[in-house]
C-alpha positions as a LaTeX table, in Angstrom:
\begin{tabular}{lrrr}
\hline
Residue & $x$ (\AA) & $y$ (\AA) & $z$ (\AA) \\
\hline
Unk1 & 23.92 & 20.58 & $-1.99$ \\
Unk2 & 26.89 & 18.79 & $-3.57$ \\
Unk3 & 25.98 & 15.89 & $-1.06$ \\
Unk4 & 22.70 & 15.80 & $-1.16$ \\
Unk5 & 23.48 & 15.49 & $-5.38$ \\
Unk6 & 25.58 & 13.00 & $-4.14$ \\
Unk7 & 23.05 & 11.40 & $-2.58$ \\
Unk8 & 20.29 & 11.53 & $-4.80$ \\
Unk9 & 22.63 & 10.08 & $-7.90$ \\
Unk10 & 23.42 & 6.79 & $-5.69$ \\
Unk11 & 19.77 & 6.37 & $-5.46$ \\
Unk12 & 19.04 & 7.06 & $-8.77$ \\
Unk13 & 21.32 & 4.64 & $-9.40$ \\
Unk14 & 20.33 & 1.81 & $-7.58$ \\
Unk15 & 17.26 & 2.83 & $-8.43$ \\
Unk16 & 16.62 & 3.02 & $-12.65$ \\
Unk17 & 21.06 & 2.22 & $-13.74$ \\
Unk18 & 21.24 & 6.22 & $-14.39$ \\
Unk19 & 21.76 & 9.11 & $-13.13$ \\
Unk20 & 19.80 & 12.71 & $-13.73$ \\
Unk21 & 16.23 & 11.01 & $-13.72$ \\
Unk22 & 16.38 & 9.43 & $-17.01$ \\
Unk23 & 13.65 & 6.14 & $-15.88$ \\
Unk24 & 11.66 & 5.61 & $-18.25$ \\
Unk25 & 9.21 & 3.82 & $-15.94$ \\
Unk26 & 8.79 & 7.12 & $-13.41$ \\
Unk27 & 9.62 & 10.14 & $-15.03$ \\
Unk28 & 10.87 & 13.37 & $-13.29$ \\
Unk29 & 7.59 & 15.84 & $-12.60$ \\
Unk30 & 9.47 & 19.19 & $-12.47$ \\
Unk31 & 6.82 & 20.26 & $-9.68$ \\
Unk32 & 8.55 & 22.76 & $-8.05$ \\
Unk33 & 11.37 & 24.43 & $-10.25$ \\
Unk34 & 14.33 & 23.26 & $-9.10$ \\
Unk35 & 15.45 & 19.48 & $-10.83$ \\
Unk36 & 16.85 & 18.41 & $-7.58$ \\
Unk37 & 14.18 & 18.73 & $-5.25$ \\
Unk38 & 12.73 & 17.51 & $-8.32$ \\
Unk39 & 14.81 & 14.29 & $-8.60$ \\
Unk40 & 14.72 & 13.81 & $-5.26$ \\
Unk41 & 10.70 & 13.70 & $-5.43$ \\
Unk42 & 10.38 & 11.90 & $-8.10$ \\
Unk43 & 12.19 & 8.47 & $-6.51$ \\
Unk44 & 10.15 & 9.69 & $-3.04$ \\
Unk45 & 6.56 & 9.54 & $-4.47$ \\
Unk46 & 7.76 & 6.16 & $-6.93$ \\
Unk47 & 8.53 & 4.40 & $-3.06$ \\
Unk48 & 5.98 & 6.40 & $-1.34$ \\
Unk49 & 4.38 & 3.14 & 0.04 \\
Unk50 & 7.30 & 2.07 & 0.90 \\
Unk51 & 9.24 & 5.08 & 3.27 \\
Unk52 & 6.20 & 7.80 & 4.48 \\
Unk53 & 8.20 & 11.17 & 4.10 \\
Unk54 & 6.01 & 13.35 & 6.53 \\
Unk55 & 6.23 & 16.06 & 8.57 \\
Unk56 & 9.47 & 16.38 & 9.25 \\
Unk57 & 9.97 & 19.47 & 11.37 \\
Unk58 & 6.89 & 20.79 & 10.69 \\
Unk59 & 7.66 & 20.67 & 6.44 \\
Unk60 & 5.96 & 17.76 & 4.62 \\
Unk61 & 6.79 & 17.16 & 0.45 \\
Unk62 & 4.75 & 19.93 & $-0.70$ \\
Unk63 & 6.25 & 22.48 & 1.71 \\
Unk64 & 9.98 & 21.26 & 0.99 \\
Unk65 & 8.80 & 22.11 & $-2.70$ \\
Unk66 & 8.29 & 25.37 & $-1.88$ \\
Unk67 & 10.69 & 26.05 & 0.46 \\
Unk68 & 13.77 & 24.21 & $-2.22$ \\
Unk69 & 11.59 & 26.66 & $-5.14$ \\
Unk70 & 12.41 & 30.22 & $-3.32$ \\
Unk71 & 15.29 & 28.72 & $-2.15$ \\
Unk72 & 16.17 & 28.59 & $-6.00$ \\
Unk73 & 14.56 & 31.64 & $-7.08$ \\
Unk74 & 16.67 & 33.66 & $-4.60$ \\
Unk75 & 20.00 & 32.40 & $-5.08$ \\
Unk76 & 19.61 & 33.21 & $-8.65$ \\
Unk77 & 18.72 & 36.48 & $-8.09$ \\
Unk78 & 21.95 & 37.02 & $-5.86$ \\
Unk79 & 24.59 & 35.51 & $-8.20$ \\
Unk80 & 22.73 & 37.42 & $-11.15$ \\
\hline
\end{tabular}
């Protein structure tokens, strides 16, 4: 998780100069309720014409979002 967050922060820094999804021209859409994945998808969608991320091991962007949302909910239940 920390490695994924570090990678996303590097991508955000290269993209707009700040981390955390504060690009005013490309705001985060919280579609999945898993902030880290929402930040990643925001970057992917911005450059979708350049980088196609589709059907990786049977997952597309939407299915991966649902997976991470459920994973986040299960993690929260376990930690409570």
